FIDO-617261 format. One record per atom (N, C-alpha, C): residue number from 1; residue in three letters; x negated, y, z negated. Coordinates in nm, 4 decimals, decimal comma, always signed. Each point is the difference from the previous one (the first is absolute). Example, Ala and Ser with C-alpha at 12.3 -4.5 7.8 and 13.67 -1.06 7.14 Angstrom:
BEGIN
<1 ALA <-1,3190 -0,5690 -0,7800>>
<1 ALA <+0,0890 +0,1190 +0,0000>>
<1 ALA <-0,0900 +0,1200 +0,0000>>
<2 SER <+0,0350 +0,1050 +0,0720>>
<2 SER <-0,0820 +0,1190 -0,0060>>
<2 SER <+0,0770 +0,1090 -0,0730>>
END
This chain:
BEGIN
<1 UNK <-16,4065 -5,1267 -0,8736>>
<1 UNK <-0,0949 +0,0970 -0,0049>>
<1 UNK <-0,1629 -0,0109 +0,0505>>
<2 UNK <-0,0659 -0,0012 +0,0728>>
<2 UNK <-0,1371 -0,0299 +0,0571>>
<2 UNK <-0,0601 +0,1095 -0,0513>>
<3 UNK <-0,1644 -0,0793 +0,0013>>
<3 UNK <-0,0731 +0,1472 -0,0734>>
<3 UNK <-0,1587 -0,0554 +0,0495>>
<4 UNK <-0,0463 +0,1067 +0,0735>>
<4 UNK <-0,1114 +0,0382 +0,0583>>
<4 UNK <-0,0948 +0,0443 -0,0894>>
<5 UNK <-0,1630 -0,0157 +0,0211>>
<5 UNK <-0,1145 +0,0649 -0,0061>>
<5 UNK <-0,0495 +0,0677 +0,1140>>
<6 UNK <-0,0645 +0,1599 -0,0098>>
<6 UNK <-0,0602 +0,0674 +0,1484>>
<6 UNK <-0,1498 -0,0010 -0,0728>>
<7 UNK <-0,0693 +0,0647 +0,0241>>
<7 UNK <-0,1622 +0,0056 -0,0108>>
<7 UNK <-0,0046 +0,1177 +0,1002>>
<8 UNK <+0,0167 +0,1113 -0,0104>>
<8 UNK <-0,0501 +0,0911 +0,1239>>
<8 UNK <-0,1438 +0,0457 -0,0661>>
<9 UNK <-0,0639 +0,0513 +0,1191>>
<9 UNK <-0,1729 +0,0554 +0,0149>>
<9 UNK <-0,0112 +0,1272 +0,0491>>
<10 UNK <-0,0264 -0,0031 +0,0178>>
<10 UNK <-0,1018 +0,1495 +0,1247>>
<10 UNK <-0,0204 +0,1373 -0,1696>>
<11 UNK <+0,0929 +0,1104 +0,0407>>
<11 UNK <-0,0248 +0,1080 -0,0837>>
<11 UNK <+0,1701 +0,0287 -0,0287>>
<12 UNK <+0,0334 -0,0807 -0,1528>>
<12 UNK <+0,0989 -0,0395 -0,0393>>
<12 UNK <-0,0048 +0,0493 -0,1501>>
<13 UNK <-0,1064 +0,0512 -0,0440>>
<13 UNK <-0,0061 +0,0296 -0,1088>>
<13 UNK <-0,0496 +0,1324 +0,0024>>
<14 UNK <+0,1004 +0,1110 -0,1332>>
<14 UNK <+0,0067 +0,1305 +0,0411>>
<14 UNK <+0,0443 +0,0886 +0,0671>>
<15 UNK <+0,0578 -0,0339 +0,1114>>
<15 UNK <+0,1390 +0,0148 +0,0747>>
<15 UNK <+0,1253 -0,0087 -0,0206>>
<16 UNK <+0,0632 -0,0161 -0,1152>>
<16 UNK <+0,1004 -0,0411 -0,0348>>
<16 UNK <+0,0714 -0,1375 -0,0025>>
<17 UNK <-0,0344 -0,0635 +0,0635>>
<17 UNK <+0,0593 -0,1717 +0,0765>>
<17 UNK <+0,0520 -0,0166 -0,1128>>
<18 UNK <-0,0283 -0,0253 -0,0964>>
<18 UNK <+0,0617 -0,0613 -0,1266>>
<18 UNK <+0,1932 +0,0302 -0,0249>>
<19 UNK <-0,0254 +0,1700 -0,0086>>
<19 UNK <+0,1184 +0,0559 -0,0327>>
<19 UNK <+0,0940 +0,0105 +0,1368>>
<20 UNK <-0,1137 -0,0124 +0,1307>>
<20 UNK <+0,0948 -0,0055 +0,1296>>
<20 UNK <+0,1044 -0,1135 +0,0023>>
<21 UNK <-0,1328 -0,0946 -0,0349>>
<21 UNK <+0,0825 -0,1610 +0,0134>>
<21 UNK <+0,1389 -0,0343 -0,0976>>
<22 UNK <+0,0021 +0,1091 -0,0735>>
<22 UNK <+0,0786 -0,0345 -0,1395>>
<22 UNK <+0,1260 +0,0795 +0,0452>>
<23 UNK <-0,0080 +0,1009 +0,0637>>
<23 UNK <+0,1202 +0,0490 +0,0586>>
<23 UNK <+0,0271 -0,0795 +0,0977>>
<24 UNK <-0,0710 -0,0962 +0,1145>>
<24 UNK <+0,0530 -0,0289 +0,1055>>
<24 UNK <+0,0599 -0,1650 -0,0383>>
<25 UNK <-0,0823 -0,0550 -0,1135>>
<25 UNK <+0,1494 -0,1220 -0,0723>>
<25 UNK <+0,0463 +0,0822 -0,0827>>
<26 UNK <+0,0415 +0,0495 -0,0849>>
<26 UNK <+0,1218 +0,0552 -0,0635>>
<26 UNK <+0,1275 -0,0012 +0,1475>>
<27 UNK <-0,0388 +0,0944 +0,1140>>
<27 UNK <+0,0718 +0,0407 +0,0588>>
<27 UNK <+0,0255 -0,1229 +0,1086>>
<28 UNK <-0,0511 -0,1480 -0,0220>>
<28 UNK <+0,0251 -0,1112 +0,1131>>
<28 UNK <+0,0903 -0,1581 -0,1404>>
<29 UNK <+0,0053 +0,1027 -0,1146>>
<29 UNK <+0,0546 -0,0610 -0,0958>>
<29 UNK <-0,1060 -0,1350 -0,0836>>
<30 UNK <-0,1448 +0,0379 -0,0057>>
<30 UNK <-0,0771 -0,1303 -0,0047>>
<30 UNK <-0,0295 +0,0892 -0,1581>>
<31 UNK <-0,0237 -0,1397 -0,0663>>
<31 UNK <-0,0983 +0,0285 -0,1178>>
<31 UNK <-0,1311 -0,0560 +0,0082>>
<32 UNK <-0,0858 +0,0169 -0,0629>>
<32 UNK <-0,1498 -0,0404 -0,0296>>
<32 UNK <-0,0717 +0,1046 -0,0492>>
<33 UNK <-0,1341 -0,0190 +0,0343>>
<33 UNK <-0,1394 +0,1459 -0,0316>>
<33 UNK <-0,0858 +0,0016 +0,1247>>
<34 UNK <-0,0703 +0,0923 -0,0777>>
<34 UNK <-0,0992 +0,0553 +0,1397>>
<34 UNK <-0,1487 +0,0775 -0,0675>>
<35 UNK <-0,0876 -0,0749 -0,0350>>
<35 UNK <-0,1020 +0,0154 -0,0398>>
<35 UNK <-0,1153 +0,0155 +0,0458>>
<36 UNK <-0,1442 +0,0799 -0,0408>>
<36 UNK <-0,0830 +0,0272 +0,0614>>
<36 UNK <-0,0990 -0,1409 -0,0589>>
<37 UNK <-0,0826 -0,0785 +0,0971>>
<37 UNK <-0,1117 -0,0637 -0,0271>>
<37 UNK <-0,0666 +0,0354 -0,0629>>
<38 UNK <-0,1438 -0,0311 +0,0213>>
<38 UNK <-0,1124 +0,0513 -0,0487>>
<38 UNK <-0,0843 -0,0103 +0,1007>>
<39 UNK <+0,0396 -0,0759 +0,0894>>
<39 UNK <-0,1646 +0,0113 +0,1634>>
<39 UNK <+0,1502 +0,0756 +0,0531>>
<40 UNK <+0,0643 +0,0940 -0,0132>>
<40 UNK <+0,0412 +0,1439 +0,1091>>
<40 UNK <+0,1295 -0,0509 +0,0455>>
<41 UNK <+0,0737 -0,1485 +0,0003>>
<41 UNK <+0,0844 -0,0097 +0,0528>>
<41 UNK <+0,1542 +0,0217 -0,0923>>
<42 UNK <+0,1200 -0,0298 +0,0085>>
<42 UNK <+0,1047 +0,0726 -0,0180>>
<42 UNK <+0,1026 -0,1341 -0,0137>>
<43 UNK <+0,0055 -0,1085 -0,1237>>
<43 UNK <+0,1055 -0,0896 +0,0498>>
<43 UNK <+0,1315 +0,0091 -0,0777>>
<44 UNK <+0,0697 -0,0361 +0,1044>>
<44 UNK <+0,1501 +0,0494 -0,0155>>
<44 UNK <+0,1244 -0,1997 +0,0192>>
<45 UNK <+0,0380 +0,0122 -0,0964>>
<45 UNK <+0,0693 -0,0953 -0,0038>>
<45 UNK <+0,1266 +0,0101 -0,0313>>
<46 UNK <+0,1356 -0,0569 +0,0784>>
<46 UNK <+0,1256 +0,0734 +0,0487>>
<46 UNK <+0,0708 -0,0859 -0,0157>>
<47 UNK <+0,1324 -0,0271 -0,0502>>
<47 UNK <+0,0856 -0,1155 +0,0068>>
<47 UNK <+0,1639 +0,0956 +0,0262>>
<48 UNK <+0,0575 -0,1201 +0,0817>>
<48 UNK <+0,1267 +0,0995 +0,0489>>
<48 UNK <+0,0201 -0,0932 +0,1383>>
<49 UNK <+0,0892 +0,1084 +0,0317>>
<49 UNK <+0,0787 -0,0808 +0,1477>>
<49 UNK <-0,1227 -0,0327 +0,0901>>
<50 UNK <-0,0363 -0,0899 +0,0766>>
<50 UNK <-0,0856 -0,0448 +0,0906>>
<50 UNK <+0,0065 +0,0834 +0,1168>>
<51 UNK <+0,1040 +0,0715 +0,0786>>
<51 UNK <-0,0009 +0,0980 +0,0748>>
<51 UNK <-0,0613 +0,1122 -0,0778>>
<52 UNK <+0,0269 +0,0672 -0,0796>>
<52 UNK <-0,0817 +0,1038 -0,1070>>
<52 UNK <-0,1199 -0,0233 +0,0106>>
<53 UNK <-0,0491 -0,1131 -0,0732>>
<53 UNK <-0,1745 +0,0129 -0,0237>>
<53 UNK <-0,0419 -0,0287 +0,1862>>
<54 UNK <+0,0658 -0,0533 +0,0674>>
<54 UNK <-0,0539 +0,0145 +0,1161>>
<54 UNK <-0,0155 +0,1863 +0,0695>>
<55 UNK <+0,0707 +0,0670 -0,0055>>
<55 UNK <+0,0047 +0,1256 +0,0196>>
<55 UNK <-0,0877 +0,0828 -0,1112>>
<56 UNK <-0,0320 -0,0459 -0,0903>>
<56 UNK <-0,0630 +0,0506 -0,0874>>
<56 UNK <-0,1681 -0,0426 +0,0118>>
<57 UNK <-0,0370 -0,1209 +0,0603>>
<57 UNK <-0,0825 +0,0275 +0,0791>>
<57 UNK <-0,0627 +0,0308 +0,1235>>
<58 UNK <+0,0883 -0,0038 +0,0574>>
<58 UNK <-0,0266 +0,1079 +0,1289>>
<58 UNK <-0,0441 +0,1741 -0,0807>>
<59 UNK <+0,0425 +0,0105 -0,0536>>
<59 UNK <-0,0060 +0,1479 -0,0663>>
<59 UNK <-0,1688 -0,0328 -0,0370>>
<60 UNK <-0,0363 -0,0709 -0,1163>>
<60 UNK <-0,0601 -0,0436 -0,0105>>
<60 UNK <-0,1442 +0,0636 +0,1000>>
<61 UNK <+0,0221 -0,0596 +0,0967>>
<61 UNK <-0,1181 +0,0652 +0,1349>>
<61 UNK <-0,0370 +0,1277 -0,0089>>
<62 UNK <+0,1480 +0,0556 +0,0045>>
<62 UNK <-0,0193 +0,1678 +0,0209>>
<62 UNK <-0,0506 +0,0733 -0,1288>>
<63 UNK <+0,0459 -0,0006 -0,1035>>
<63 UNK <-0,0045 +0,0253 -0,1168>>
<63 UNK <+0,0117 +0,1727 +0,0055>>
<64 UNK <-0,0169 -0,0174 -0,1297>>
<64 UNK <+0,0391 +0,2143 -0,0202>>
<64 UNK <-0,0706 +0,0971 +0,0905>>
<65 UNK <-0,0240 +0,0977 +0,0370>>
<65 UNK <-0,0838 +0,1190 +0,0993>>
<65 UNK <-0,1572 -0,0301 -0,0227>>
<66 UNK <+0,0046 -0,0378 -0,1126>>
<66 UNK <-0,1997 +0,0286 +0,0153>>
<66 UNK <-0,0340 -0,1220 -0,0035>>
<67 UNK <+0,0677 -0,1223 -0,0321>>
<67 UNK <-0,0913 -0,0612 +0,0372>>
<67 UNK <+0,0118 -0,1668 +0,0982>>
<68 UNK <-0,1762 -0,0238 +0,0347>>
<68 UNK <-0,0129 -0,0457 +0,1233>>
<68 UNK <-0,0342 -0,1808 -0,0527>>
<69 UNK <+0,1463 -0,0367 +0,0603>>
<69 UNK <-0,0143 -0,1707 -0,0129>>
<69 UNK <-0,0583 -0,0784 +0,1061>>
<70 UNK <-0,0684 -0,0844 -0,0845>>
<70 UNK <-0,1152 -0,0569 +0,1196>>
<70 UNK <+0,0537 -0,1697 -0,0226>>
<71 UNK <+0,0862 -0,0746 -0,1154>>
<71 UNK <+0,0623 -0,1467 +0,0351>>
<71 UNK <+0,0641 +0,0227 -0,1665>>
<72 UNK <+0,1221 -0,0868 +0,0871>>
<72 UNK <+0,1225 -0,0059 -0,1129>>
<72 UNK <-0,0074 -0,1864 +0,0372>>
<73 UNK <-0,0524 -0,0960 -0,1349>>
<73 UNK <+0,0072 -0,1577 -0,0165>>
<73 UNK <+0,1118 +0,0236 -0,0648>>
<74 UNK <+0,1164 -0,0942 +0,0232>>
<74 UNK <+0,1569 -0,0648 -0,0963>>
<74 UNK <-0,0389 -0,0903 +0,0178>>
<75 UNK <+0,0590 -0,0531 -0,1220>>
<75 UNK <+0,0250 -0,1385 -0,0306>>
<75 UNK <+0,0739 +0,0386 -0,1084>>
<76 UNK <+0,1222 -0,1750 +0,0300>>
<76 UNK <+0,1015 -0,0386 -0,0509>>
<76 UNK <-0,0436 -0,0166 -0,1500>>
<77 UNK <+0,1400 +0,0262 -0,0871>>
<77 UNK <-0,0719 -0,0320 -0,1298>>
<77 UNK <+0,1551 -0,0455 -0,0652>>
<78 UNK <-0,0124 -0,1120 -0,1140>>
<78 UNK <+0,0938 -0,0512 -0,0647>>
<78 UNK <+0,0774 +0,1101 -0,0593>>
<79 UNK <+0,1812 -0,0395 +0,0168>>
<79 UNK <+0,0365 +0,1106 -0,0638>>
<79 UNK <+0,0120 +0,0200 -0,1028>>
<80 UNK <-0,0140 +0,1728 -0,0132>>
<80 UNK <-0,0153 +0,0017 -0,1617>>
<80 UNK <+0,1010 +0,1081 -0,1015>>
<81 UNK <+0,0230 +0,0118 -0,0853>>
<81 UNK <+0,1079 +0,0994 -0,0380>>
<81 UNK <-0,0613 +0,1280 -0,0516>>
<82 UNK <-0,0085 +0,1095 +0,0918>>
<82 UNK <-0,0687 +0,1038 -0,0002>>
<82 UNK <+0,0993 +0,1454 -0,0230>>
<83 UNK <+0,0461 +0,0781 -0,0463>>
<83 UNK <+0,0753 +0,0927 -0,0295>>
<83 UNK <-0,0351 +0,1604 -0,0153>>
<84 UNK <+0,0428 +0,0571 +0,1191>>
<84 UNK <-0,0789 +0,1081 +0,0393>>
<84 UNK <-0,1266 +0,0075 +0,1091>>
<85 UNK <-0,0440 +0,1618 -0,0227>>
<85 UNK <-0,1489 -0,0539 +0,0698>>
<85 UNK <-0,0651 +0,0485 -0,0041>>
<86 UNK <-0,1527 -0,0108 -0,0946>>
<86 UNK <-0,1121 +0,1129 -0,1078>>
<86 UNK <-0,0778 +0,0091 +0,1576>>
<87 UNK <-0,1099 +0,0313 -0,1253>>
<87 UNK <-0,0819 +0,0682 +0,0741>>
<87 UNK <-0,1252 -0,0099 -0,0653>>
<88 UNK <-0,1154 -0,0611 +0,0201>>
<88 UNK <-0,1028 +0,0598 -0,0997>>
<88 UNK <-0,1639 -0,0014 +0,0486>>
END
């Protein structure tokens, strides 16, 4: 199982970004979380199949309809034991 951390900037808060990310992650069989950061960005940590992580990374550049994504920073994380996908 691979894990990645994504930090998404742009108009990504208040546009259903976290909930939509959760839907995508569950569809792809990924575990993790999506949380708002105090500086207006969204952090997504996801673990699962590397191909699914790549697909999630591509989707994060689009986001939900009302989002305007300016950047997606991605970095690998050490494997983590995460069950489910939460937003917070």
